[in-house]
C-alpha positions in Angstrom: 58.1 141.1 84.5 56.4 137.8 85.2 55.3 137.0 89.3 57.1 134.8 90.9 55.4 131.5 91.0 57.0 129.8 94.0 57.6 130.9 97.1 61.0 130.1 99.3 60.9 126.7 101.1 58.0 125.4 98.8 58.1 121.7 98.1 58.2 121.3 94.0 59.2 118.9 91.3 62.1 120.1 89.5 63.5 118.6 86.4 67.2 117.2 86.4 69.5 119.0 83.9 70.1 117.1 81.1 67.7 114.4 81.5 64.0 113.9 81.3 63.4 113.2 84.8 61.4 115.4 87.5 62.2 115.0 91.4 60.7 116.8 94.4 63.0 119.6 95.5 62.9 122.4 97.7 63.0 126.1 96.6 65.7 127.9 98.1 65.8 131.3 96.1 64.5 133.1 92.8 66.4 135.5 90.7 64.3 138.0 88.9 66.7 139.2 86.5 67.2 135.6 84.8 64.0 134.3 86.3 65.9 130.8 87.7 64.7 129.2 90.7 67.5 128.0 93.0 66.3 124.6 94.3 68.0 122.0 96.4 67.5 118.1 95.7 67.3 115.7 98.4 71.0 114.7 98.0 72.2 118.3 98.7 72.6 119.0 95.5 71.7 122.8 94.6 70.9 124.2 90.8 69.2 126.9 89.1 66.1 125.8 86.7 64.1 127.8 84.6 60.5 128.1 85.7 59.4 125.8 83.2 61.6 123.3 84.6 59.7 123.6 88.1 55.9 122.2 88.8 53.9 122.3 91.8 53.7 119.0 93.5 50.1 118.5 92.2 50.8 119.3 88.9 51.1 115.7 87.6 48.6 113.3 88.8 49.3 109.5 89.4 47.0 107.5 87.0 45.8 104.0 88.2 47.3 101.3 86.3 44.5 99.5 83.9 46.0 96.6 82.7 43.1 96.2 79.9 43.6 99.3 78.3 47.4 99.5 77.9 49.3 98.8 74.9 53.2 98.4 74.9 54.6 101.6 73.2 58.4 100.5 73.7 60.5 97.4 74.3 62.1 99.4 77.2 58.8 100.8 78.6 58.9 100.2 82.3 55.9 98.1 83.8 55.0 100.8 85.8 54.2 103.5 83.2 50.7 104.2 82.5 48.9 104.4 79.0 46.8 106.9 77.4 43.7 105.8 75.7 44.2 105.4 72.2 41.7 107.8 69.8 40.3 105.6 67.1 38.2 108.7 64.6 39.7 109.5 61.3 40.3 113.1 62.2 42.4 111.9 65.0 45.1 110.1 62.8 44.7 112.8 60.3 45.8 115.2 62.8 48.4 113.2 64.1 51.7 114.8 64.9 54.9 113.6 66.4 53.6 114.4 69.8 55.7 112.6 72.7 53.6 111.8 76.0 54.6 112.8 79.3 54.4 110.2 81.7 54.2 109.7 85.2 56.1 107.2 87.3 55.9 106.9 91.2 59.2 105.9 93.0 59.9 104.4 96.4 59.6 106.7 98.9 56.2 107.5 97.8 56.9 111.0 98.3 58.8 111.4 95.1 57.6 111.7 91.8 59.7 111.0 88.5 58.0 112.2 85.3 59.8 111.2 82.3 60.0 113.3 78.9 60.8 112.2 75.3 62.4 114.8 73.3 62.4 115.2 69.4 65.7 116.0 68.0 64.9 119.1 66.2 65.1 122.4 67.7 62.0 122.4 69.5 60.3 119.9 71.1 56.2 119.1 72.1 55.5 118.0 75.3 52.0 116.5 75.7 51.0 116.4 79.5 48.4 114.2 80.4 45.8 115.3 83.0 44.1 112.3 84.6 40.7 112.7 86.3 38.8 110.3 88.2 35.5 110.7 89.5 32.7 108.1 90.9 29.5 108.0 90.2 27.1 105.7 92.1 29.0 102.0 91.8 30.8 103.2 88.0 34.0 104.7 87.9 33.9 107.5 85.1 37.4 108.5 83.8 38.6 111.4 81.6 41.7 112.5 80.2 42.8 116.0 79.1 45.8 116.4 76.6 47.5 119.5 77.2 50.4 120.7 74.2 53.2 122.7 75.2 55.7 123.6 72.6 59.2 124.9 74.3 62.6 125.7 72.8 65.0 123.0 73.3 67.1 123.4 76.4 71.0 123.0 76.3 72.4 122.4 79.9 75.9 124.5 80.0 78.3 123.1 82.3 79.2 126.4 84.4 82.7 124.5 86.1 81.5 124.3 89.3 78.6 126.8 89.5 75.2 125.8 89.5 73.5 124.8 86.3 71.4 127.3 84.2 69.2 125.7 82.0 68.7 128.9 79.5 69.8 128.8 76.1 72.6 130.9 74.6 70.3 133.2 73.0 68.3 133.3 76.1 71.4 134.3 78.1 72.2 136.9 75.8 69.0 138.5 75.6 68.8 138.9 79.6 72.4 140.4 79.1 70.9 142.8 77.2 68.1 143.8 78.4 70.1 144.4 81.4 72.2 146.7 79.9 69.3 148.8 78.6 67.6 149.1 81.9 69.7 147.9 84.9 67.2 149.7 87.2 64.0 147.5 85.9 66.2 144.1 85.7 68.6 144.4 88.4 69.3 141.2 89.7 68.4 140.8 93.5 71.1 138.7 95.0 70.2 136.6 98.1 71.9 137.7 101.4 74.7 135.6 102.4 73.5 133.4 105.0 76.6 131.3 105.7 79.4 133.8 107.2 82.9 132.5 107.5 86.1 133.6 109.8 83.8 133.8 112.8 81.1 136.4 111.0 81.4 140.2 111.8 82.8 139.8 115.3 85.7 137.1 113.4 86.0 139.4 110.7 86.5 142.8 113.3 89.2 140.2 115.1 91.4 139.4 111.9 91.0 143.2 110.6 93.3 144.3 113.6 94.9 141.2 114.5 96.8 140.8 111.4 98.7 144.1 111.1 99.4 143.9 114.9 101.1 140.3 114.2 103.1 141.3 111.2 104.5 144.3 113.0 105.5 141.9 116.0 107.0 139.4 114.0 109.3 142.2 112.0 110.2 143.4 115.6 111.0 139.7 117.1 113.3 139.2 114.2 115.0 142.2 114.5 116.4 141.5 118.0 119.4 139.8 118.3 117.5 137.6 120.6 114.6 136.2 118.7 113.5 134.0 121.7 109.5 134.0 122.6 111.0 134.7 125.9 111.5 138.2 124.9 107.9 138.8 123.8 107.0 141.4 123.3 109.6 143.1 121.7 110.2 147.0 122.2 108.0 149.2 120.4 109.9 151.7 118.7 108.7 155.7 118.5 105.6 155.7 116.4 107.0 158.8 114.3 109.7 156.2 113.3 107.1 153.8 112.0 105.9 155.8 109.5 107.8 157.0 106.2 106.3 159.1 103.0 109.5 157.5 101.1 108.5 154.1 102.1 104.8 154.5 100.7 106.0 156.3 97.9 108.2 153.5 96.6 105.4 151.1 97.5 103.2 153.3 95.0 105.7 153.5 92.6 106.0 149.5 92.6 102.6 149.0 92.3 102.1 151.3 89.6 105.1 150.3 87.8 103.2 146.2 87.9 100.0 147.8 86.3 102.0 149.1 83.5 103.7 145.7 82.6 100.3 144.3 83.2 98.6 146.3 80.4 101.6 145.4 78.0 100.3 144.1 75.0 102.1 140.8 75.2 100.7 137.3 75.9 97.7 135.4 74.7 94.1 136.3 76.2 92.1 133.4 77.8 88.4 133.3 79.1 87.8 132.8 82.7 85.2 130.3 84.0 81.7 131.1 83.3 80.1 133.2 86.2 76.9 133.0 87.7 75.4 135.6 85.3 76.5 133.6 82.5 79.3 136.0 81.6 82.9 135.1 80.7 86.1 137.5 81.6 89.1 137.7 79.5 92.5 137.7 81.0 95.9 138.4 79.6 98.6 135.8 80.8 101.8 138.1 80.8 102.7 137.3 84.5 106.0 135.3 83.5 106.9 138.5 81.0 106.7 141.1 83.7 108.9 139.0 85.8 111.3 138.8 83.3 111.0 142.8 82.6 111.4 142.9 86.6 114.5 140.8 86.6 116.1 143.2 84.1 114.9 146.5 86.0 116.6 144.9 88.8 119.9 143.9 86.9 119.8 147.7 85.7 119.5 148.9 89.3 122.4 146.9 90.6 124.7 147.7 87.7 124.1 151.6 88.4 125.1 150.7 92.2 121.5 151.1 93.7 121.6 149.9 97.5 119.0 147.4 98.0 120.1 146.8 101.4 117.8 150.1 102.0 114.6 147.1 101.9 116.3 145.5 105.3 116.9 148.7 106.7 113.5 150.2 106.0 111.1 146.8 106.0 108.8 147.9 108.9 108.2 151.2 107.4 107.8 149.4 103.7 105.4 147.1 105.5 102.9 150.0 107.4 103.3 151.7 103.7 101.6 148.5 102.2 98.8 148.3 105.0 98.2 151.6 104.4 97.8 151.1 100.6 95.8 148.1 101.4 93.5 149.5 103.5 92.8 152.6 101.0 92.4 150.4 98.5 89.8 148.1 100.4 87.8 151.2 101.0 87.8 152.0 97.4 86.4 148.5 96.6 83.9 148.3 99.2 82.7 151.9 97.9 82.6 150.9 94.2 80.7 147.9 95.1 77.3 149.7 95.8 77.5 151.1 92.1 78.1 148.0 90.2 75.1 145.6 88.9 74.4 143.2 91.8 74.9 140.2 89.7 78.3 141.1 89.7 78.5 140.8 93.6 80.1 137.9 95.3 77.7 135.2 96.7 79.8 135.2 100.3 80.0 139.1 100.5 76.6 140.4 100.6 75.4 139.6 104.1 74.6 143.0 105.2 76.9 143.3 107.8 79.6 146.5 107.1 82.5 144.7 108.5 82.1 141.4 107.4 81.5 142.4 103.8 84.1 145.1 103.9 86.4 141.8 105.0 85.3 139.3 102.5 84.6 141.7 99.6 81.4 142.6 98.0 82.3 142.4 94.4 83.5 139.6 92.6 85.8 140.6 89.9 86.4 144.6 90.2 87.7 146.0 87.2 88.6 149.4 85.9 87.6 149.1 82.2 89.8 145.7 81.4 92.2 146.0 84.0 91.0 143.4 86.5 92.0 144.5 90.2 91.8 141.0 91.7 93.5 139.2 89.2 96.2 141.7 89.2 97.1 141.8 92.8 97.0 138.1 93.1 100.2 137.3 91.7 101.9 140.4 90.4 103.0 143.3 92.9 102.8 140.8 96.3 104.4 137.6 94.7 107.1 139.7 92.6 107.4 141.7 95.7 108.6 138.8 97.8 111.4 138.1 95.4 112.5 141.6 95.7 112.7 141.7 99.2 114.3 138.3 99.5 117.0 139.9 97.1 117.4 143.0 99.4 117.8 140.8 102.3 120.5 138.5 100.8 122.8 141.7 100.3 121.7 143.2 103.6 123.3 139.9 105.2 126.3 140.3 103.1 127.0 143.7 104.3 126.2 143.2 107.7 128.0 139.7 108.2 130.8 141.2 106.1 130.7 138.1 103.6 131.9 137.8 100.1 129.1 135.7 99.0 125.7 134.8 100.8 125.5 132.3 103.4 124.5 128.6 102.4 121.2 128.9 104.0 120.3 132.2 102.6 120.8 130.8 99.4 118.7 127.6 99.8 115.8 130.3 101.1 116.3 132.5 98.0 116.5 129.8 95.6 113.3 127.6 97.2 111.3 130.4 97.0 112.3 131.9 93.7 111.4 128.7 92.4 107.8 128.9 94.0 107.3 132.2 92.6 108.4 131.3 89.3 106.6 128.2 88.7 103.0 130.3 90.1 103.9 132.8 87.0 104.5 130.5 85.0 101.0 128.6 85.4 99.5 131.7 85.8 96.4 130.4 83.7 95.9 128.3 86.5 94.4 130.8 89.1 91.6 131.7 86.9 90.0 128.2 88.9 91.0 128.6 92.4 88.3 129.7 95.0 90.2 133.1 95.1 89.2 134.3 91.8 85.6 132.0 91.3 84.4 132.3 94.6 85.9 135.1 96.9 85.3 138.7 96.5 87.7 141.3 96.7 87.8 143.0 99.7 90.3 143.6 102.7 91.0 139.9 103.4 92.7 139.3 99.7 93.7 143.0 99.3 96.0 142.8 102.6 97.0 138.8 102.0 98.0 139.4 98.6 99.8 142.9 98.9 101.1 143.3 102.8 101.0 139.3 104.1 102.7 137.3 101.5 105.5 139.7 100.6 106.5 140.6 104.2 105.6 137.5 106.4 106.7 134.8 103.3 110.3 136.2 103.4 110.5 135.9 107.4 113.3 133.2 107.1 115.7 135.9 104.7 114.6 138.5 107.2 115.6 136.3 110.1 119.0 134.9 108.7 120.2 138.9 108.3 120.7 138.9 112.0 121.0 135.4 113.1 123.3 133.5 110.6 122.9 129.6 110.8 125.9 128.0 108.9 124.7 124.6 107.3 126.8 121.4 106.5 126.6 120.0 102.9 124.9 116.8 103.9 122.0 119.0 105.7 121.8 121.4 102.9 121.5 117.9 100.3 118.8 116.7 102.7 116.8 119.7 102.8 116.8 120.3 99.1 115.9 116.8 98.5 112.6 117.3 100.8 111.8 120.5 99.0 112.5 118.7 95.9 109.5 116.3 97.0 107.4 119.1 98.1 107.6 120.3 94.6 107.0 117.0 92.8 104.0 116.6 94.4 102.7 120.1 94.7 103.4 120.6 90.6 102.3 117.0 89.9 98.8 117.3 91.6 98.4 120.7 90.1 99.3 120.1 86.6 97.1 116.7 86.4 93.9 118.7 87.7 94.5 121.8 85.2 95.0 119.2 82.3 92.2 117.3 83.3 90.0 120.5 83.4 91.3 121.4 80.0 90.5 118.1 78.3 88.7 115.4 80.3 89.7 113.0 77.4 93.1 113.5 76.4 94.5 110.0 76.1 97.4 111.0 78.4 94.6 111.2 81.3 93.0 107.8 80.3 94.3 105.8 82.9 92.5 108.1 85.4 89.7 106.9 87.5 86.8 109.3 88.0 83.6 109.5 89.6 80.8 111.3 87.3 78.8 114.5 89.1 75.2 116.2 88.3 77.3 119.1 87.1 78.5 117.2 84.0 82.3 117.1 85.3 83.9 114.4 87.5 86.0 113.9 90.2 89.5 112.4 89.8 89.6 109.3 92.1 93.3 108.1 91.0 96.8 109.6 90.7 97.8 112.2 93.2 94.0 113.0 93.7 93.4 109.3 94.8 96.2 109.8 97.3 94.6 112.3 99.7 92.0 114.9 98.6 94.5 117.9 98.2 97.6 116.4 97.2 98.8 120.2 96.2 98.6 121.3 99.9 100.5 118.4 101.1 103.0 119.3 98.7 103.0 123.0 99.8 103.2 122.3 103.2 106.4 120.2 102.7 108.0 122.7 100.8 107.1 125.3 103.6 109.1 123.0 105.8 112.1 122.7 103.4 112.1 126.7 103.7 112.2 127.0 107.4 114.7 124.5 108.0 118.0 126.4 106.7 117.3 128.8 110.0 118.1 126.0 112.0 116.1 125.2 115.6 117.4 128.4 117.8 114.2 130.1 117.7 110.5 129.5 116.7 109.8 132.5 114.8 111.4 131.4 111.6 108.9 128.4 111.7 105.9 131.0 112.0 105.0 130.4 108.3 104.7 126.8 108.3 102.8 126.6 111.8 100.3 129.7 110.2 100.3 127.7 106.7 99.2 124.8 108.2 96.2 126.6 110.0 95.3 128.2 106.8 95.6 125.4 104.4 93.1 123.0 107.0 90.9 125.8 107.2 90.8 126.4 103.3 90.3 122.5 103.1 87.7 122.7 105.2 85.9 125.3 103.1 86.6 123.7 100.1 85.2 120.4 101.6 82.0 122.7 102.0 81.8 124.2 98.6 82.5 120.9 97.0 79.9 118.6 99.0 77.3 121.5 98.2 78.1 121.4 94.5 78.5 117.6 94.0 76.5 116.1 96.5 76.4 112.5 96.5 79.2 112.1 94.2 81.6 113.9 96.7 80.4 111.6 99.3 81.0 108.6 97.4 84.8 110.2 96.4 85.5 110.9 99.8 84.6 107.0 100.8 87.3 106.0 98.2 89.6 108.9 99.2 89.4 108.8 103.3 92.5 111.4 103.7 92.2 115.0 103.0 96.0 116.6 103.5 98.3 113.8 105.6 98.1 110.3 104.7 96.9 108.2 107.5 97.0 111.1 109.6 94.4 113.8 108.3 
């Protein structure tokens, strides 16, 4: 394999994707497999460039302008360009070919050079590099020029949908993939160590791994008390042997396998995910909503056969602990298998070298067992649908414990609001393929615990609270809460639909009214509509709905409002992560966007 020509941290000249310009850049890394250099421009943009698009600073020599020898090459020629002396021999005329000249232009500041190339319209191009050499002999100046021709393939810039550019042709990408398949050891991609650690690094990750399960257990114990006041904290801890139930673990495992079976059903369309850093595109089957309908049919059959769903309420803590054990075992499996996969399939943020941090964040980006994508499956299926089933079981438990013929209005509102939210996510399943969880984060303990444990058992906290702490609502109050949830849902769905439609087809006539800012990645940023209101209008709608879910529980205790408090912290932190990634990806364009859209989530507040 060719040796690395430029070292990390070295200042070089890098070609701007899709243009004829070279700018001064800093080398930040090198991929031995794809032979691409990671470079950082002065505006903060980071891209991957081929070696042929990276030149030493002294590769191009600036030429002193000689007015007497210049001839106009085109009407649009810049007066700062230099001219190569014309050859007057007949042989030169006979051998004349469509050779395009590469010229040098010096910009302000003087340390930045721009080299402009002119390309042919054919599948190859000829670059003629002029090396200017000047020698002083006594009082005369001797000038000589050396013309070197390079024939290279025409480059196609591919939009990686938010990932750094690769200036490699499709055939070259396929060739590299084939070579990696044939000899994984020789062509194994060397992924740079993760430098930026989130969540407080390995110490923060270690703390969160233990803090989240303890928090969940305490929340469930507090809700189960007759008086759920925080003044009664900590709640009485039951005997350890009562916390574990093999039956609960069996039920959770069967639920997981049942959802996996539905995932494998050959129904629904198959779509491509976003291009990954290694150039691959994974395929996903979109059938979550069909799976939800089948789950509904299965629940209806269970109720018809008089299956008691109030078991969920009576054993909710045991089910939660069983889910914790299951997610921990799954996380260990994911970490161990990540050491056997090609390194180009690792997540950029999960290769720090710290066991605790990588275990928490997740080393492998898209762990798959053949075509079964574990992360994509867990993102929506077991946890999100399990949330609905738990809510339904708590609804029946309320009727049984409070001797009601019908559920309370508060319980109906909580179940209805959250059912709408889940159905919306499943109906728009394809949209999650562009989210940070799928595109950026590895699959480790953080997502496994979050998807399988935190979502179903924490998000159902309001329904669990209402079982033991009824709250009667009047219809005016109920209608006000319904209106609030409707406003949140309109903002949430409108913002996400606008974003997804623009990603699918930016030239859709229906989106012609939107104002945009172009970026170096080839994509544009929306600066009007919902996305001109705040930078994350979908987060704003999410938080409004979260408040509407808690209000039916009344104001006697703060426990049912834990969700809105936690969710606000989560989305503010996620917004900060989004901000960092977007500024790194879009550079100057993101700064312009922030100048036009000042507020992040809450208008006139934050």
